[in-house]
N, C-alpha and C positions, 0 to 999 in steps of 0.2 A: 410651537404654539399652534393650536388649531386655527384654521381660517374662520373668521366671523361669518355668520350667515349673510347672504345678500338680501336686499330688499325684494319683496314679492313683486313679480312683474306680470304683465298681462300675457295670456296665452296667445301665441301668434300662429299656431298651426294645430292640426288635429292631434290629440294625444295618441300614444301608442300603448297597446296592452302591455301589462307588466311582464308577461312571459317573453316579450321581445327585447327587454332591456339587456344590454351587455353588462356582465358583472366582472369582467377581467380588469385587473389593475385598479380596483376601487380602494379608496382608503378612508374611523368614526369620529364623528365630529361632535361639534357643537350641534345640538338638536334644535332647529328652529320650530316655531309654531304659530292661529289668527284669533281674532277677538271672538270670545264666546258671547252668546246673546245676553247672558245675565252677568253683570259685573257687580262687585261689592267693593265698597270703599273701605279704607283702613278701619274706620270707626265701626264698621259692621262685623269685623272679625272677632270671633269668640275666643276666649282664653283657651290655651291648649289643655288637653286632658293629661292626666298623670301617666308616667311610664308604667305604673302599676295597672293601668286599664288594659283590658284584653286586646291583643293585637290580632288582626285577621290571620287565620291559618291558611296559607296559600301554598298549594303543592303544584298547581298548574296555572299558567298565565291566562289572562283574557285573550281571546282570539278575535281577529278582525275577519269577518266572513263576507262583507259586501264586495261588490265589484270595485276594482282599483285600477286607475290609469295614471301612468306617469306623463307629465306635461312636457312637451318638447318645444324648443325655440324655433326660429325661422330656419336655422341650419339643421333641423331635425336632430338636435342633440338634447338629451335629457337636461332639464333645468335643475341645477344643484343649489341647495341652501348652504352647504358647508361640507367639510371633510375632516376626518380625525384619524386616530391611530388604528381603529378597528372598523370604521364604517364610512359610508357616504350618505348624505341626506338629500333625497330627491323631493322636488315639488310634484305633488300628485293631486288627483281629484277623485271623488267618489260620488256617483249619481244614484239616487234612490227615487223610486216612483211610489206615489200613493194615490188611491182613487179618491176623488172629492166626495164628500158626504151628500147623499141625495136629499132633496127637499121632502119633508114629511107631510106637507099640506099645500093646497093651492087655494087662492081666494075665489076662483071661479071653477067649479067642477067641470063645466063644459069646455074649458080651455084644454087643448091637447097637451100632453106632457112634452117637455123640451127634449131635444136630442141628447143622447148620453154624452156626458162630458169625458174628455180625454184625461188620462192619469196626469197628476201634477208631479213634475220632476224637481227634485231638490239636489243641488250640487254643493259639495263641501270641498274647500281647498285644504289639503292635508300635507304633512311632511312624513316621508318614509325613510327611516334610518335602516339602510341595508348593509349587510356584512360585506367586507372587502374581500375576504378569502375564507377558506373553509374553517380555519382555526379561530375565526372571529365569531362563528355561530354560537359556541357556548357562552361567550361573553355577552352577546345580545340576548340569549335565552335567559341568562341570569338577570340581566337588566329588565327583561320583560316581567320576571317574577317580582322584582323590586317595585317596578311601576304598578303592577297589579295590586300589590299589598298597599302601596301608598294611596292608590285610587280608591281602595276599599276602606281607607281610614277616614273617619269623620273629620270634616273641616279642611280637606285638602285643596279645595277649589282655588283659593287665592294664592297658593304657594308653589304648586308644581305644574309642569307641563300636562295639558289634557291628553291622556293616553287612551287610545281607542282599541288597542289590542295588538297582538303579534300576528303577522301574516305567515301562515304555515308554509306556503310554497317558497316564499322569498326568504323566510327566516328573519325578516326585518320587523321593526317597530313602527306602528302607525300612530301618529299624533296630529293634533290640530296644527295648523300652520301659523306661526307668529312671526310677523315681519321684521322684528327688530331685536338685536342683541344689545345688552348693556355696554359691551365693548364699543360697538358702533356709535351708540348714543354718547358715550364719553368722548370719543374722538370728535364727533360733531360739535359738542358743546365747547371743546377746546378750540376748535376752528373759529367758532362764533366769538369766543372770548378774545382770540388773537386779532380778529378783524375790528374790534372796537378800539377807540382811542384810549390810551392809558388813562385810568381814573383812579386816583389814590384812594378814594373811599371804598372802592370795590376790589382793589387788588389783593386784599387779604381774604376775600370770600372764596368759597368753592366756585368752580367755573360755571356751574348751573345756577348759582345763587343760593343763599343760605336757607331760605324757606323750602325750596324744592329739594335741596340736598338732605336736610334733616328729615323730611318726609320719606325720601328714598331710604335713608339709613334705618329709620324705625320700621319700615315695611320689610326690609331685608332681614333685620335682626329678629323681628316677629316671625318671619318665615323660617329662619334657622331654629328658633325656639320651638316652633311647631314640629319641625322635622326631628329634632332631638327628643323633645319631651312627649309629644303625642304619638308620632309615628315610630319612635325608637330606632332612628336610622342616622348613620353618619354618611354624608354625601361623598366626601373623599376627594373632590376635585372642584372646589368652588373657585371661580374666577369670573371676570366680567363676560367672557365668551360663553359661559355656561349658565348665564342668567338672561332670560328673554323677557321682553317688555310688552305686555298686553295693554292696549289703550283702555283708559277708563272713560266711560261716557260722561262728558262734561255736564250733562243735564242731571246726572244721578250722583255726582260727587263734587265736593269742594276741595278735593285733594290738591295740595300744592305741586306734587309730582304726578303728572297725568297718566301714569302707567301702573299696572300691577306687575312687580318683578316676580318671575316664576323660575324656580330652579329646574334645570334641565341636565341631561347627560349623567345618568346614575350608573355608569359602567364601573365606577370605582367604589360604589356604596357598600357599606357593611352594616349589619344589624347590631343594635345595642342590646345586649342581654338584659332581661329584667333584673337578674341577680348581679349586683356590682362585682361580686367575687368571681364571676365567670369572665374569662378574657374574651376580647373580640375575636371573631372568626377571621383569621388572616387568609383563608383560602379564597374568599371573595374579592380581596383587594386586588386591584389592577393598576400597577404603577408603571406600566410600559410607556405611558406618556404623561408628562407633568410639565408645569410652567413655573420655573424657579421663583419669580417675584411673588407668586401667590401660594407657594408651597411652604408649609411650616418648616422652620430650620431643623427640627428634630427628624422630620421626614427626609429632608435632603441628606442629613448625616447618616441615615439608615439605608441609603440606596444600595450600599455594597454588602449589607449584613443579611439580607433576605427576610428580615422581620419588619415588614413595611406596612403595618395595618394603620390606616387613618383612624383618628380618634375624634371625639367631640371637641377636644382642645385644638386639634389641628384644623378642624373646620372653622373654629372661632378665629384663629389666626388668619386663615385664608379670606374670610369675610372682612376682617379688619383691613387687610391689604387691598381688597377690592374697594372698600370705602375710601382708602387713601387715593387710589387711582381715580375714583369718581370726584374727589375733591380737587386734585391737581390737574386732571385731564391728561395724565401721562400713564399709559399702560405699561411702560417699562419700569416705572417707579424709581429704580436705582439709577444714579447719574453716570455709571461707568461707560467707557467708550467701546467696550467689547462685551460679548456674551460671557466670556470667562470672568471679566471683572465684575459684572453684575451677578454672576453665580456666586462668586466669593462673598459679595455683600449679602446675598440672599441667605447664605449659610450663617450669617450673623443677624438673622431676622429680628432678634429682640431690639436691634438698633434701627429698625426700619423707619421710625418716625424721624429720627435725626438724619439718617442717610437720605431720606426723601426730601427733607427740608434743605439739604445742601444742593439739590438739583435746581434746574432753571425755573421750575414751578413751585419750589419749596415755600415761597412767600404765601401760598394759599393754605399752609398749615402753620399758622403763627403760634409761637410759644404761649401756652396756657389758653389757647383758643378752644372752641367747642369741638373742632375736628380732632385735635390732639387729645382732649379729654375723653372723647368717645372711643378712640382707637387704642390709646396706651394700655389700658387694663387688659386688652385682648391680645397683646403681642409680647407679654413678659416672657423671659427666657424659660422659666420652669412651667411646662404645660399644666401641671397640677394647680398652679397659682393663677392661671388665666381666669378671667371673669366667666361665670356661667351664663348661659343664654337667658336664664330667668332674671338674673340681676342686670344683664345687659339691656333687656327690654325696659326695665325701670330707668336705667341710666340714659337710654335714648329718649325716653319720654321727658326726663328732666332737662336734657340738653336741648331738646326741641323747644321747651317752654322758655328757656333762658337765652336762646340764640336770637 
């Protein structure tokens, strides 16, 4: 399982130029990213366009051409946000200068002009996803094309990592820096819940509370619906570690969940063809790293067959498992005492609700409750029978109104 990103920390020493960074023994991760100046609430999100809408024709990725510096800590080590199978994510900054606009008039013509102003510098904190080894570069190059296409698709802002381009020299991906992953948030909420005195009225609620949970759920489901229906893309590796939380300005939104959840790490993504008769392109699928609790059972069963293309249905399962983890506060989901036991349970993923309910936090998924009602249609055994994202959006809205 990829390590979750760390919280953003203050710079304690002068940054070092990118060319000076050691790249030996690096390993890709969870892609962290920071709050953009303009936020939109869930209510502002427009419905996705149809898959029949034209998709951006992308043959080359966006490139990041500004100066880039990796931030080091007090021990002169590059600050990392996270690691994964193909890459390592560094904390970086980019500084740009702009000349202030000159005054076009003066109230007193006899007054001498003021001294020329110095250029105004603007610094952005960024995340740089760098390849770990040579054979990782093609993986990140493919991800750069995916992120470019998503960034050029209308309505992407509330749903995906802000992508600023690929760095040619490093071969890495440059994104905004977002300080918090959903996995860390889930663990924090679980710790808070454990610190409270046991309270019968709330013991059956999700750890973060029902209103916040249902708002998170419909934001995530809306994001997956946009990804499938508007962008025509399967993510392929949805889990709490690959969802980043951008704070929502409290003065601009009444959202019960005070973050925008953004999908990150598209190294396993595949394009959905416009023609349903055309099979998914398995050459882009990258299943070198996976997380059993959040991987659809049909994907786990195919690990030895070589035909391992993620599908919209497998994305739906993975997001449903993520919603179960968010409700229980347990990232392991299954109650086994060893990885092998949990893997065996994950292979029976259509039973995930009942298996999760048998764990120590299973009381937060009561029978016939709104968590079960939201998740169960998304985890049925037959992938073709799982709920579509379009119908799931409607179900999430109705669950929210009745919870």
